[in-house]
N, C-alpha and C positions, 0 to 999 in steps of 0.2 A: 501289204500283204509279203512274206518270204518265202522263196521259192528255193529250191534244189537244183538245180539244170546239170544232170551228169552225160556228158557227149561220148560215147565210147567208140575209138577208134576204130576204121574198115581195116581189114588186113592186107599189107601193103602200101599205104598211105604217107609214109611217114616223109617220103620224098615232096608230095604236096602238101601236105603239112607244114612242112619247110618252108616251103615257097609262098605261103598263106602267110608265116607267122605276123607280119608287119600291121597285114591287113586287119587280123585278129585284134595284136593288142590295141589300135588305133581305134576297131569295133569296140573292146571292152574301156576302154579309154572312155568314151562317150555314159560309160554307168559304173564309172568310178564313185562317184558318192552314196549310190545304190549296194555297191559289195561288200557281204559281210564274210567272206573267202573264195578264195578262188588257187585253182593251181592245177598243172596236169597231174594225170596219176600214168605210172610208170612201170615199167617191164621186172622182174627180177633184176638184171643187170642195175637198176635203180637212175639210169638214164632213158631209155629209150618210151620214149611217150604211150601210153596204150590209150588218153581219154583224158579230157578235159572238165574240170568241176569247177561250178560257180554258182554261192550259196547268194541269193541280193534279195532283196527289199523293194520291190515294183507294186504300183495302183493296184492291177487285177490281172484276174488269168489271160485276159487278152493280150497284157504287155509282155508275159509271162511267156507265153506260146511266139510272142513275135521274138523278143530276145534268144529264143532260142534256135529259132527258124528261120532267123536273118542272119544270124551268125555265118559271118563269108565260109568256114571251112565245111557246114554244114551245108550249104547251097554249094561249094564247089565237089563234095560227094568225099570230104575226111573223112567224117564219121559215117559207122553200121545204123548207131540207133541213139534214141538220146531219153535219159529218163528224167520226165519233169514233174517235180510232185510239189506241192503245196508246204510248208516247211515251217516250223515253230522255232526260233531261237530261245530256247529252253536256256542260257548261260547269260544273254543280254548283251553280248561283246561280238567287237569283229575277230581274225584272228590275228589282226595286228595289234587290239590290247590281249594277246595270252602272252601273259610273265616268262614263258618260258623261251620267247624269242623264234625264229626263224630258221637256225642253225644246229642246233644240237641235237643230236638224238636220230631215231628214223621217225616216221611219220606215215599214218593211214587213212585211208576213208573207207570206215567199217557201215554196210549199209545191210541191215536187216528188213528184209522183206515178209511182210504179215503173213501171220496162219494165227486166225481167229482173234479171242480176247487181247486189248490193245495191253504192250509190256513195255518196259524201260520207260516210263514217262520223265520219273525223275533225271535227275542228273548224278550217273554212278558212284561210289567212295572213288576217290584218287581225282577228285575236279583239278590237281594241278597240270595234272597229263593230258587233259581233253581240250581240246583248241575250239572244238562247235560242235554242239550235241542237240538234237530235237527230233519228234514224231515228223514223217510223211505221210501229209495228210491228203485226201482228197480235194477236188477242186474246188467244194465248198466250204472246207474246213471241215465238218463231218463227222466224218471216217478214218479212223488210223489206217495205215497202210503200213507201215511199219517205225523203223527209226534210224538216222543216219549220225553219223559223230566222224571227228575229226581226231586221231590221239597220236599222242607219242607215244611211244610203246619200243621195248628193244626188239620186239619181232612179231610177226601178222599174228602168231598165236595168243598174245600178252593183249595185243591189239582188239581180239575178235573178244575177247573175255569181256571186253565193255559192256557187251550184250548176254542177256540170257539165251541160252545155245536152243535150249528146246522150245522157245515162244514163237521161231519165226519157219518159215517154210524155207529158206535161204539164207544163209551170212555171206555176204562176200568182202574181201578183204582187199585191198589194194594199196600199192609202196603211192603216198601223194607228196607233193613237196607245194610249199607258200609256191604262190605263182604272181606274175606278171611283171613288168618293167623291175630291168635290175637297175 
């Protein structure tokens, strides 16, 4: 089962986040083979972390909850909240398989939070710029709760356009970069 886990940073937690970076990476190393995508979201300056995204394949919902809530930064209070949802890897690849690599252009996490009927279930045109894409689902996988995408785009508005604007209660766009040990 695939899951999207997005830890959003608590305000004024950067020093604690930095202090726990090695613990965070060591924890994530335990999940290296399960990772589909990972990396921090960033503030407008493109450098200051605002959250931590992980998309991974785990045995069940219990394992996903353990992953999200046992994470050292979560345990220490770095994060203000966690979005944890079943997800379906529509592209069938990891971020490391993205033909665009990890350095050129701007990258974004786009989260569309559901409002009504399921939308954007198919990969949009322009697949060459889509790093990861799939629906957000309920724990049992039966109910569509939104759509999440990682895209390379020149700016946030182009990234946002990967989703159909009027089909969501809200669309969030966050600067994002490939994560993990350098």
